[in-house]
mmCIF file of the C-alpha atoms, coordinates in Angstrom:
data_MODEL
# 
_entry.id   MODEL 
# 
loop_
_atom_site.group_PDB 
_atom_site.id 
_atom_site.type_symbol 
_atom_site.label_atom_id 
_atom_site.label_alt_id 
_atom_site.label_comp_id 
_atom_site.label_asym_id 
_atom_site.label_entity_id 
_atom_site.label_seq_id 
_atom_site.pdbx_PDB_ins_code 
_atom_site.Cartn_x 
_atom_site.Cartn_y 
_atom_site.Cartn_z 
_atom_site.occupancy 
_atom_site.B_iso_or_equiv 
_atom_site.pdbx_formal_charge 
_atom_site.auth_seq_id 
_atom_site.auth_comp_id 
_atom_site.auth_asym_id 
_atom_site.auth_atom_id 
_atom_site.pdbx_PDB_model_num 
ATOM 1   C CA . MET A 1 1   ? 122.080 115.895 6.683   1.00 0.00 ? 1   MET A CA 1 
ATOM 2   C CA . LYS A 1 2   ? 121.716 119.092 4.160   1.00 0.00 ? 2   LYS A CA 1 
ATOM 3   C CA . LYS A 1 3   ? 124.843 118.102 2.326   1.00 0.00 ? 3   LYS A CA 1 
ATOM 4   C CA . HIS A 1 4   ? 123.910 114.836 1.877   1.00 0.00 ? 4   HIS A CA 1 
ATOM 5   C CA . ILE A 1 5   ? 120.419 115.454 0.648   1.00 0.00 ? 5   ILE A CA 1 
ATOM 6   C CA . LEU A 1 6   ? 122.215 118.169 -1.889  1.00 0.00 ? 6   LEU A CA 1 
ATOM 7   C CA . TYR A 1 7   ? 124.804 115.607 -3.068  1.00 0.00 ? 7   TYR A CA 1 
ATOM 8   C CA . PHE A 1 8   ? 121.867 113.470 -3.574  1.00 0.00 ? 8   PHE A CA 1 
ATOM 9   C CA . THR A 1 9   ? 119.857 115.609 -5.448  1.00 0.00 ? 9   THR A CA 1 
ATOM 10  C CA . SER A 1 10  ? 122.988 116.648 -7.547  1.00 0.00 ? 10  SER A CA 1 
ATOM 11  C CA . ILE A 1 11  ? 123.460 112.854 -8.482  1.00 0.00 ? 11  ILE A CA 1 
ATOM 12  C CA . ILE A 1 12  ? 120.167 112.383 -9.547  1.00 0.00 ? 12  ILE A CA 1 
ATOM 13  C CA . ILE A 1 13  ? 120.268 115.779 -11.523 1.00 0.00 ? 13  ILE A CA 1 
ATOM 14  C CA . LEU A 1 14  ? 123.520 114.345 -13.463 1.00 0.00 ? 14  LEU A CA 1 
ATOM 15  C CA . ALA A 1 15  ? 122.031 110.647 -14.054 1.00 0.00 ? 15  ALA A CA 1 
ATOM 16  C CA . ALA A 1 16  ? 118.439 112.336 -15.498 1.00 0.00 ? 16  ALA A CA 1 
ATOM 17  C CA . SER A 1 17  ? 120.655 114.576 -17.667 1.00 0.00 ? 17  SER A CA 1 
ATOM 18  C CA . ILE A 1 18  ? 122.562 111.861 -18.989 1.00 0.00 ? 18  ILE A CA 1 
ATOM 19  C CA . ILE A 1 19  ? 119.309 109.236 -19.492 1.00 0.00 ? 19  ILE A CA 1 
ATOM 20  C CA . LEU A 1 20  ? 116.559 111.408 -20.180 1.00 0.00 ? 20  LEU A CA 1 
ATOM 21  C CA . PRO A 1 21  ? 117.857 112.720 -23.877 1.00 0.00 ? 21  PRO A CA 1 
ATOM 22  C CA . VAL A 1 22  ? 118.330 108.549 -24.446 1.00 0.00 ? 22  VAL A CA 1 
ATOM 23  C CA . CYS A 1 23  ? 114.917 108.199 -23.811 1.00 0.00 ? 23  CYS A CA 1 
ATOM 24  C CA . GLN A 1 24  ? 113.401 111.271 -25.246 1.00 0.00 ? 24  GLN A CA 1 
ATOM 25  C CA . ALA A 1 25  ? 114.618 110.389 -28.791 1.00 0.00 ? 25  ALA A CA 1 
ATOM 26  C CA . GLU A 1 26  ? 113.757 106.891 -28.529 1.00 0.00 ? 26  GLU A CA 1 
ATOM 27  C CA . GLY A 1 27  ? 110.118 108.537 -28.029 1.00 0.00 ? 27  GLY A CA 1 
ATOM 28  C CA . LEU A 1 28  ? 110.371 110.123 -31.292 1.00 0.00 ? 28  LEU A CA 1 
ATOM 29  C CA . SER A 1 29  ? 108.516 108.927 -34.386 1.00 0.00 ? 29  SER A CA 1 
ATOM 30  C CA . GLU A 1 30  ? 110.619 107.373 -37.298 1.00 0.00 ? 30  GLU A CA 1 
ATOM 31  C CA . GLN A 1 31  ? 110.150 110.694 -39.154 1.00 0.00 ? 31  GLN A CA 1 
ATOM 32  C CA . GLU A 1 32  ? 111.250 112.945 -36.501 1.00 0.00 ? 32  GLU A CA 1 
ATOM 33  C CA . LYS A 1 33  ? 114.283 110.278 -35.817 1.00 0.00 ? 33  LYS A CA 1 
ATOM 34  C CA . ARG A 1 34  ? 114.832 110.712 -39.737 1.00 0.00 ? 34  ARG A CA 1 
ATOM 35  C CA . SER A 1 35  ? 114.821 114.338 -39.331 1.00 0.00 ? 35  SER A CA 1 
ATOM 36  C CA . LYS A 1 36  ? 117.336 114.310 -36.666 1.00 0.00 ? 36  LYS A CA 1 
ATOM 37  C CA . ALA A 1 37  ? 119.324 111.996 -38.731 1.00 0.00 ? 37  ALA A CA 1 
ATOM 38  C CA . LYS A 1 38  ? 119.798 114.637 -42.037 1.00 0.00 ? 38  LYS A CA 1 
ATOM 39  C CA . ALA A 1 39  ? 120.642 117.580 -40.123 1.00 0.00 ? 39  ALA A CA 1 
ATOM 40  C CA . MET A 1 40  ? 123.603 115.868 -38.036 1.00 0.00 ? 40  MET A CA 1 
ATOM 41  C CA . PHE A 1 41  ? 124.538 114.381 -41.625 1.00 0.00 ? 41  PHE A CA 1 
ATOM 42  C CA . ASP A 1 42  ? 124.571 117.641 -43.282 1.00 0.00 ? 42  ASP A CA 1 
ATOM 43  C CA . LYS A 1 43  ? 126.153 119.138 -40.404 1.00 0.00 ? 43  LYS A CA 1 
ATOM 44  C CA . ALA A 1 44  ? 129.035 116.405 -40.421 1.00 0.00 ? 44  ALA A CA 1 
ATOM 45  C CA . VAL A 1 45  ? 129.547 116.546 -44.442 1.00 0.00 ? 45  VAL A CA 1 
ATOM 46  C CA . ALA A 1 46  ? 129.516 120.536 -44.098 1.00 0.00 ? 46  ALA A CA 1 
ATOM 47  C CA . LEU A 1 47  ? 132.605 120.203 -41.289 1.00 0.00 ? 47  LEU A CA 1 
ATOM 48  C CA . ILE A 1 48  ? 134.378 117.495 -43.429 1.00 0.00 ? 48  ILE A CA 1 
ATOM 49  C CA . GLU A 1 49  ? 133.739 119.602 -46.516 1.00 0.00 ? 49  GLU A CA 1 
ATOM 50  C CA . LYS A 1 50  ? 135.063 123.126 -44.378 1.00 0.00 ? 50  LYS A CA 1 
ATOM 51  C CA . GLU A 1 51  ? 137.587 121.697 -42.060 1.00 0.00 ? 51  GLU A CA 1 
ATOM 52  C CA . GLY A 1 52  ? 139.225 118.421 -43.949 1.00 0.00 ? 52  GLY A CA 1 
ATOM 53  C CA . LEU A 1 53  ? 138.582 114.939 -42.589 1.00 0.00 ? 53  LEU A CA 1 
ATOM 54  C CA . HIS A 1 54  ? 141.346 114.949 -40.062 1.00 0.00 ? 54  HIS A CA 1 
ATOM 55  C CA . LYS A 1 55  ? 139.808 117.773 -38.033 1.00 0.00 ? 55  LYS A CA 1 
ATOM 56  C CA . ALA A 1 56  ? 136.384 116.581 -38.615 1.00 0.00 ? 56  ALA A CA 1 
ATOM 57  C CA . LEU A 1 57  ? 137.558 112.984 -37.410 1.00 0.00 ? 57  LEU A CA 1 
ATOM 58  C CA . TYR A 1 58  ? 138.729 114.500 -34.501 1.00 0.00 ? 58  TYR A CA 1 
ATOM 59  C CA . GLU A 1 59  ? 135.596 116.513 -33.571 1.00 0.00 ? 59  GLU A CA 1 
ATOM 60  C CA . PHE A 1 60  ? 133.519 113.760 -34.202 1.00 0.00 ? 60  PHE A CA 1 
ATOM 61  C CA . ASN A 1 61  ? 135.446 111.621 -31.571 1.00 0.00 ? 61  ASN A CA 1 
ATOM 62  C CA . THR A 1 62  ? 135.831 114.249 -29.200 1.00 0.00 ? 62  THR A CA 1 
ATOM 63  C CA . ASN A 1 63  ? 132.842 117.008 -29.423 1.00 0.00 ? 63  ASN A CA 1 
ATOM 64  C CA . ARG A 1 64  ? 130.091 114.591 -28.839 1.00 0.00 ? 64  ARG A CA 1 
ATOM 65  C CA . SER A 1 65  ? 127.448 117.150 -27.832 1.00 0.00 ? 65  SER A CA 1 
ATOM 66  C CA . GLU A 1 66  ? 127.017 118.033 -31.366 1.00 0.00 ? 66  GLU A CA 1 
ATOM 67  C CA . PHE A 1 67  ? 127.162 114.748 -32.678 1.00 0.00 ? 67  PHE A CA 1 
ATOM 68  C CA . VAL A 1 68  ? 124.901 112.583 -30.692 1.00 0.00 ? 68  VAL A CA 1 
ATOM 69  C CA . ASP A 1 69  ? 122.052 113.110 -30.081 1.00 0.00 ? 69  ASP A CA 1 
ATOM 70  C CA . GLY A 1 70  ? 119.735 110.213 -28.215 1.00 0.00 ? 70  GLY A CA 1 
ATOM 71  C CA . ALA A 1 71  ? 120.743 107.269 -30.682 1.00 0.00 ? 71  ALA A CA 1 
ATOM 72  C CA . VAL A 1 72  ? 121.476 109.466 -33.424 1.00 0.00 ? 72  VAL A CA 1 
ATOM 73  C CA . HIS A 1 73  ? 124.636 109.469 -33.952 1.00 0.00 ? 73  HIS A CA 1 
ATOM 74  C CA . VAL A 1 74  ? 128.011 110.082 -36.327 1.00 0.00 ? 74  VAL A CA 1 
ATOM 75  C CA . MET A 1 75  ? 130.367 107.560 -37.832 1.00 0.00 ? 75  MET A CA 1 
ATOM 76  C CA . VAL A 1 76  ? 133.190 107.276 -40.185 1.00 0.00 ? 76  VAL A CA 1 
ATOM 77  C CA . VAL A 1 77  ? 134.172 104.117 -41.401 1.00 0.00 ? 77  VAL A CA 1 
ATOM 78  C CA . SER A 1 78  ? 136.778 103.342 -44.060 1.00 0.00 ? 78  SER A CA 1 
ATOM 79  C CA . ASP A 1 79  ? 135.610 101.260 -47.399 1.00 0.00 ? 79  ASP A CA 1 
ATOM 80  C CA . GLY A 1 80  ? 136.936 97.727  -46.044 1.00 0.00 ? 80  GLY A CA 1 
ATOM 81  C CA . GLY A 1 81  ? 134.830 98.625  -42.600 1.00 0.00 ? 81  GLY A CA 1 
ATOM 82  C CA . ASP A 1 82  ? 137.362 100.273 -40.225 1.00 0.00 ? 82  ASP A CA 1 
ATOM 83  C CA . ILE A 1 83  ? 135.827 102.426 -38.066 1.00 0.00 ? 83  ILE A CA 1 
ATOM 84  C CA . PHE A 1 84  ? 137.629 106.162 -37.716 1.00 0.00 ? 84  PHE A CA 1 
ATOM 85  C CA . ALA A 1 85  ? 134.760 108.042 -36.034 1.00 0.00 ? 85  ALA A CA 1 
ATOM 86  C CA . HIS A 1 86  ? 132.055 107.057 -33.593 1.00 0.00 ? 86  HIS A CA 1 
ATOM 87  C CA . SER A 1 87  ? 130.194 109.614 -31.446 1.00 0.00 ? 87  SER A CA 1 
ATOM 88  C CA . HIS A 1 88  ? 128.321 107.634 -29.523 1.00 0.00 ? 88  HIS A CA 1 
ATOM 89  C CA . LYS A 1 89  ? 131.407 105.279 -28.561 1.00 0.00 ? 89  LYS A CA 1 
ATOM 90  C CA . PRO A 1 90  ? 134.316 107.003 -29.469 1.00 0.00 ? 90  PRO A CA 1 
ATOM 91  C CA . GLY A 1 91  ? 136.080 103.573 -28.335 1.00 0.00 ? 91  GLY A CA 1 
ATOM 92  C CA . SER A 1 92  ? 135.173 101.417 -31.031 1.00 0.00 ? 92  SER A CA 1 
ATOM 93  C CA . VAL A 1 93  ? 137.760 103.685 -33.389 1.00 0.00 ? 93  VAL A CA 1 
ATOM 94  C CA . GLY A 1 94  ? 139.991 100.884 -34.928 1.00 0.00 ? 94  GLY A CA 1 
ATOM 95  C CA . LEU A 1 95  ? 137.532 98.351  -34.641 1.00 0.00 ? 95  LEU A CA 1 
ATOM 96  C CA . SER A 1 96  ? 136.504 96.495  -38.173 1.00 0.00 ? 96  SER A CA 1 
ATOM 97  C CA . LEU A 1 97  ? 132.556 96.419  -39.250 1.00 0.00 ? 97  LEU A CA 1 
ATOM 98  C CA . ALA A 1 98  ? 133.131 94.053  -40.900 1.00 0.00 ? 98  ALA A CA 1 
ATOM 99  C CA . THR A 1 99  ? 133.825 91.442  -38.799 1.00 0.00 ? 99  THR A CA 1 
ATOM 100 C CA . ILE A 1 100 ? 131.945 92.537  -35.987 1.00 0.00 ? 100 ILE A CA 1 
ATOM 101 C CA . LYS A 1 101 ? 128.393 90.677  -35.271 1.00 0.00 ? 101 LYS A CA 1 
ATOM 102 C CA . SER A 1 102 ? 125.389 92.853  -34.218 1.00 0.00 ? 102 SER A CA 1 
ATOM 103 C CA . ALA A 1 103 ? 125.704 92.781  -30.373 1.00 0.00 ? 103 ALA A CA 1 
ATOM 104 C CA . ASP A 1 104 ? 122.815 90.493  -29.722 1.00 0.00 ? 104 ASP A CA 1 
ATOM 105 C CA . VAL A 1 105 ? 124.041 86.757  -29.832 1.00 0.00 ? 105 VAL A CA 1 
ATOM 106 C CA . ARG A 1 106 ? 121.178 85.441  -31.367 1.00 0.00 ? 106 ARG A CA 1 
ATOM 107 C CA . ASP A 1 107 ? 121.510 87.423  -34.217 1.00 0.00 ? 107 ASP A CA 1 
ATOM 108 C CA . GLU A 1 108 ? 124.074 86.195  -36.599 1.00 0.00 ? 108 GLU A CA 1 
ATOM 109 C CA . TYR A 1 109 ? 124.160 89.212  -39.052 1.00 0.00 ? 109 TYR A CA 1 
ATOM 110 C CA . SER A 1 110 ? 126.993 91.239  -39.766 1.00 0.00 ? 110 SER A CA 1 
ATOM 111 C CA . PHE A 1 111 ? 127.413 94.647  -41.467 1.00 0.00 ? 111 PHE A CA 1 
ATOM 112 C CA . GLN A 1 112 ? 128.387 93.213  -44.664 1.00 0.00 ? 112 GLN A CA 1 
ATOM 113 C CA . ASP A 1 113 ? 125.574 93.709  -46.259 1.00 0.00 ? 113 ASP A CA 1 
ATOM 114 C CA . ALA A 1 114 ? 125.453 97.565  -45.273 1.00 0.00 ? 114 ALA A CA 1 
ATOM 115 C CA . LEU A 1 115 ? 129.173 97.717  -46.790 1.00 0.00 ? 115 LEU A CA 1 
ATOM 116 C CA . ALA A 1 116 ? 127.833 96.235  -49.710 1.00 0.00 ? 116 ALA A CA 1 
ATOM 117 C CA . GLU A 1 117 ? 124.890 99.130  -49.927 1.00 0.00 ? 117 GLU A CA 1 
ATOM 118 C CA . MET A 1 118 ? 127.287 101.892 -48.602 1.00 0.00 ? 118 MET A CA 1 
ATOM 119 C CA . SER A 1 119 ? 129.574 101.134 -51.935 1.00 0.00 ? 119 SER A CA 1 
ATOM 120 C CA . LYS A 1 120 ? 126.952 101.666 -54.144 1.00 0.00 ? 120 LYS A CA 1 
ATOM 121 C CA . ALA A 1 121 ? 126.744 105.827 -52.789 1.00 0.00 ? 121 ALA A CA 1 
ATOM 122 C CA . ARG A 1 122 ? 129.342 106.818 -54.908 1.00 0.00 ? 122 ARG A CA 1 
ATOM 123 C CA . GLY A 1 123 ? 129.355 110.403 -53.502 1.00 0.00 ? 123 GLY A CA 1 
ATOM 124 C CA . LYS A 1 124 ? 125.825 110.924 -53.306 1.00 0.00 ? 124 LYS A CA 1 
ATOM 125 C CA . VAL A 1 125 ? 124.144 110.789 -50.300 1.00 0.00 ? 125 VAL A CA 1 
ATOM 126 C CA . THR A 1 126 ? 122.574 107.287 -50.115 1.00 0.00 ? 126 THR A CA 1 
ATOM 127 C CA . GLU A 1 127 ? 120.056 105.839 -47.203 1.00 0.00 ? 127 GLU A CA 1 
ATOM 128 C CA . ILE A 1 128 ? 120.906 102.449 -46.505 1.00 0.00 ? 128 ILE A CA 1 
ATOM 129 C CA . HIS A 1 129 ? 119.599 100.055 -43.567 1.00 0.00 ? 129 HIS A CA 1 
ATOM 130 C CA . TRP A 1 130 ? 121.077 96.951  -41.421 1.00 0.00 ? 130 TRP A CA 1 
ATOM 131 C CA . PHE A 1 131 ? 119.729 94.841  -38.273 1.00 0.00 ? 131 PHE A CA 1 
ATOM 132 C CA . TRP A 1 132 ? 121.287 95.428  -35.097 1.00 0.00 ? 132 TRP A CA 1 
ATOM 133 C CA . PHE A 1 133 ? 120.848 95.071  -31.281 1.00 0.00 ? 133 PHE A CA 1 
ATOM 134 C CA . ASN A 1 134 ? 119.641 98.465  -29.798 1.00 0.00 ? 134 ASN A CA 1 
ATOM 135 C CA . PRO A 1 135 ? 121.160 98.611  -26.524 1.00 0.00 ? 135 PRO A CA 1 
ATOM 136 C CA . VAL A 1 136 ? 118.457 101.238 -25.196 1.00 0.00 ? 136 VAL A CA 1 
ATOM 137 C CA . THR A 1 137 ? 115.498 99.312  -26.147 1.00 0.00 ? 137 THR A CA 1 
ATOM 138 C CA . ASN A 1 138 ? 116.946 95.793  -25.681 1.00 0.00 ? 138 ASN A CA 1 
ATOM 139 C CA . GLU A 1 139 ? 115.436 94.971  -28.745 1.00 0.00 ? 139 GLU A CA 1 
ATOM 140 C CA . ARG A 1 140 ? 116.539 93.465  -32.395 1.00 0.00 ? 140 ARG A CA 1 
ATOM 141 C CA . GLU A 1 141 ? 115.749 96.577  -34.451 1.00 0.00 ? 141 GLU A CA 1 
ATOM 142 C CA . LYS A 1 142 ? 116.489 98.170  -38.041 1.00 0.00 ? 142 LYS A CA 1 
ATOM 143 C CA . LYS A 1 143 ? 119.199 100.770 -37.710 1.00 0.00 ? 143 LYS A CA 1 
ATOM 144 C CA . ARG A 1 144 ? 119.116 103.231 -40.766 1.00 0.00 ? 144 ARG A CA 1 
ATOM 145 C CA . ALA A 1 145 ? 121.887 105.885 -41.761 1.00 0.00 ? 145 ALA A CA 1 
ATOM 146 C CA . PHE A 1 146 ? 121.968 108.371 -44.510 1.00 0.00 ? 146 PHE A CA 1 
ATOM 147 C CA . VAL A 1 147 ? 125.580 107.646 -46.036 1.00 0.00 ? 147 VAL A CA 1 
ATOM 148 C CA . LYS A 1 148 ? 128.064 109.306 -48.367 1.00 0.00 ? 148 LYS A CA 1 
ATOM 149 C CA . GLU A 1 149 ? 131.336 108.269 -49.657 1.00 0.00 ? 149 GLU A CA 1 
ATOM 150 C CA . ILE A 1 150 ? 133.980 111.264 -49.373 1.00 0.00 ? 150 ILE A CA 1 
ATOM 151 C CA . TYR A 1 151 ? 137.551 110.806 -50.375 1.00 0.00 ? 151 TYR A CA 1 
ATOM 152 C CA . ASP A 1 152 ? 140.281 112.318 -47.980 1.00 0.00 ? 152 ASP A CA 1 
ATOM 153 C CA . PRO A 1 153 ? 142.989 114.306 -50.487 1.00 0.00 ? 153 PRO A CA 1 
ATOM 154 C CA . ASN A 1 154 ? 145.012 114.645 -47.925 1.00 0.00 ? 154 ASN A CA 1 
ATOM 155 C CA . THR A 1 155 ? 147.085 111.522 -47.521 1.00 0.00 ? 155 THR A CA 1 
ATOM 156 C CA . ASP A 1 156 ? 149.249 109.217 -49.367 1.00 0.00 ? 156 ASP A CA 1 
ATOM 157 C CA . TYR A 1 157 ? 146.949 106.820 -50.587 1.00 0.00 ? 157 TYR A CA 1 
ATOM 158 C CA . ILE A 1 158 ? 143.825 106.928 -52.445 1.00 0.00 ? 158 ILE A CA 1 
ATOM 159 C CA . ALA A 1 159 ? 141.394 106.737 -49.472 1.00 0.00 ? 159 ALA A CA 1 
ATOM 160 C CA . PHE A 1 160 ? 137.995 106.678 -49.557 1.00 0.00 ? 160 PHE A CA 1 
ATOM 161 C CA . PHE A 1 161 ? 135.359 106.853 -46.493 1.00 0.00 ? 161 PHE A CA 1 
ATOM 162 C CA . TYR A 1 162 ? 131.684 106.710 -45.698 1.00 0.00 ? 162 TYR A CA 1 
ATOM 163 C CA . VAL A 1 163 ? 130.279 109.502 -43.422 1.00 0.00 ? 163 VAL A CA 1 
ATOM 164 C CA . MET A 1 164 ? 126.624 108.311 -42.078 1.00 0.00 ? 164 MET A CA 1 
ATOM 165 C CA . ALA A 1 165 ? 124.436 109.386 -39.405 1.00 0.00 ? 165 ALA A CA 1 
ATOM 166 C CA . SER A 1 166 ? 122.139 106.564 -38.082 1.00 0.00 ? 166 SER A CA 1 
ATOM 167 C CA . TYR A 1 167 ? 119.373 105.860 -36.199 1.00 0.00 ? 167 TYR A CA 1 
ATOM 168 C CA . PHE A 1 168 ? 117.312 103.007 -34.729 1.00 0.00 ? 168 PHE A CA 1 
ATOM 169 C CA . MET A 1 169 ? 113.432 102.207 -35.625 1.00 0.00 ? 169 MET A CA 1 
ATOM 170 C CA . PRO A 1 170 ? 111.394 98.965  -34.737 1.00 0.00 ? 170 PRO A CA 1 
ATOM 171 C CA . LEU A 1 171 ? 111.107 96.087  -37.148 1.00 0.00 ? 171 LEU A CA 1 
ATOM 172 C CA . ASP A 1 172 ? 107.745 96.797  -38.168 1.00 0.00 ? 172 ASP A CA 1 
ATOM 173 C CA . ASP A 1 173 ? 108.457 99.740  -39.333 1.00 0.00 ? 173 ASP A CA 1 
ATOM 174 C CA . SER A 1 174 ? 109.561 99.996  -43.325 1.00 0.00 ? 174 SER A CA 1 
# 
């Protein structure tokens, strides 16, 4: 009997350690989420500058504890919208944001508007937003991100990528 209680307690602790950070992050103010996203963004850009894009992509996709904090996460997309890194959902690598619709079937919004905003970054840090379905709150929300265009000199072709750290905020916030 004690074995079953210990086993059950372990499962509860494990589940709480996974769910609680996400819930706590959703309870943060918009300024706190923005600060977290900016700090994570700065860390991601520093990693790219120090280690190069290929090493950073690997880290973003595998070392999730450093690049995911609740709903705040890092992504790297090509100038065409192809996902090269997604710290929250590494299984998204290879998908194109240019063709993905929001997970909310009521929302016909695509990522095209965000790509157009991102293209204006031209090497400087820019804040963008788009509307997306938040799987944590089960609501259509505004998603904001810090974005910077980066160039990968290690490829045989000219390749521009955008590194971003994004977070959700309710629609009624600006």
